[in-house]
TORGUGU-523283 format. One record per residue (C-alpha): y, x, z; residue in three letters. Coordinates in pm, 1 decimal. Layout:
N
v/u/w/residuo
Y/X/Z/ala
...
//
This chain:
96
v/u/w/residuo
-822.8/3608.3/-4659.8/met
-1111.0/3841.1/-4711.1/gly
-1057.3/4213.0/-4705.8/ile
-1311.7/4487.3/-4760.1/thr
-1443.0/4720.5/-4491.3/asp
-1245.4/5008.3/-4644.1/ser
-926.2/4806.2/-4634.2/gln
-986.6/4711.7/-4272.6/arg
-1056.7/5077.2/-4189.4/asp
-731.8/5176.8/-4357.7/ala
-538.8/4918.2/-4152.0/leu
-705.9/5039.1/-3829.5/val
-619.8/5400.4/-3914.1/ala
-257.5/5314.3/-3993.9/leu
-228.5/5104.3/-3674.3/his
-375.5/5389.9/-3467.0/ala
-123.7/5631.1/-3625.4/ala
176.6/5431.0/-3517.2/gly
180.4/5158.4/-3781.0/gly
408.7/5338.8/-4026.9/glu
360.7/5618.8/-4275.8/gly
507.5/5802.1/-4570.8/ala
368.9/5801.4/-4922.0/ile
286.9/6149.1/-5052.7/asp
303.9/6262.6/-5411.8/arg
-58.9/6167.7/-5473.3/his
-19.9/5812.8/-5348.2/gly
-185.1/5874.1/-5012.5/gly
-31.7/5795.3/-4676.2/ile
78.3/6052.5/-4419.4/val
108.5/5902.2/-4073.3/ala
149.9/6081.2/-3738.7/ala
129.7/6415.5/-3920.2/gly
-207.1/6348.7/-4082.9/glu
-302.2/6233.6/-4428.9/arg
-509.5/5916.8/-4398.9/leu
-832.9/5943.0/-4602.9/pro
-788.3/5637.9/-4823.6/phe
-709.4/5610.8/-5191.7/leu
-377.0/5491.9/-5326.6/ala
-529.2/5175.5/-5471.8/asp
-641.4/5073.4/-5123.1/thr
-282.6/5083.4/-5004.3/trp
-157.5/4901.7/-5314.4/leu
-409.2/4622.6/-5257.2/arg
-299.2/4595.0/-4892.5/leu
64.1/4561.3/-5011.2/val
-45.7/4293.2/-5255.7/thr
-223.4/4106.3/-4977.7/leu
87.4/4121.6/-4755.1/gly
-82.3/4327.3/-4484.4/leu
141.3/4629.5/-4545.0/val
508.8/4622.6/-4653.0/thr
778.6/4861.7/-4764.5/ala
971.8/5025.2/-4482.3/ala
1220.9/5223.1/-4686.6/gly
1199.2/5472.6/-4970.7/pro
841.4/5598.0/-4999.0/leu
743.1/5448.0/-4662.3/arg
510.6/5163.6/-4561.2/ile
469.0/4968.5/-4240.0/arg
188.1/4743.5/-4120.2/ile
288.9/4374.6/-4097.9/thr
198.9/4126.1/-3824.3/ala
-77.8/3991.8/-4051.1/ala
-200.0/4346.8/-4098.4/gly
-211.4/4404.0/-3722.9/glu
-413.3/4085.6/-3685.8/glu
-655.5/4196.5/-3960.1/ala
-689.1/4537.7/-3793.1/ala
-809.2/4388.3/-3467.8/gln
-1183.8/4411.8/-3412.4/pro
-1374.9/4100.9/-3503.8/lys
-1592.2/3934.3/-3245.4/gly
-1544.6/3710.5/-2952.6/arg
-1182.3/3629.8/-2881.0/arg
-1038.1/3445.7/-2585.3/phe
-718.4/3268.0/-2504.9/asp
-524.9/3476.3/-2248.7/pro
-376.1/3155.7/-2103.8/arg
-721.1/3069.7/-1968.9/leu
-748.7/3383.2/-1755.7/leu
-736.2/3326.6/-1382.0/arg
-505.2/3570.6/-1211.4/thr
-502.5/3428.3/-858.9/asp
-848.4/3567.2/-764.3/asn
-983.6/3228.4/-671.7/thr
-1356.6/3182.9/-729.9/pro
-1460.3/2993.5/-1037.9/asn
-1631.3/2664.3/-948.7/pro
-1985.3/2625.6/-1076.3/ala
-2044.9/2359.0/-1335.6/his
-2220.8/2038.9/-1230.2/pro
-2594.2/2089.6/-1210.6/gly
-2575.1/2459.6/-1134.9/ala
-2797.2/2554.9/-844.7/glu
//
């Protein structure tokens, strides 16, 4: 699912503001006491994509898919592969 940079920025802003907001009379979102600087059609598109959902009358909430899309892109790792016992990592064969 491809989203635009503006849509990703809107998700990041909503996530940083607690993940839930109220819709004002102009179609913008007020979250954590601040109006987020994104147009109403950005929020409507995010609802259409399933990244934001209704959370009651005139309220929206970020979904699990929206939280995933709000995460920074780049190198990801599997947390199950982390070593927590402080043992040294063995060198691969051929390492000198």
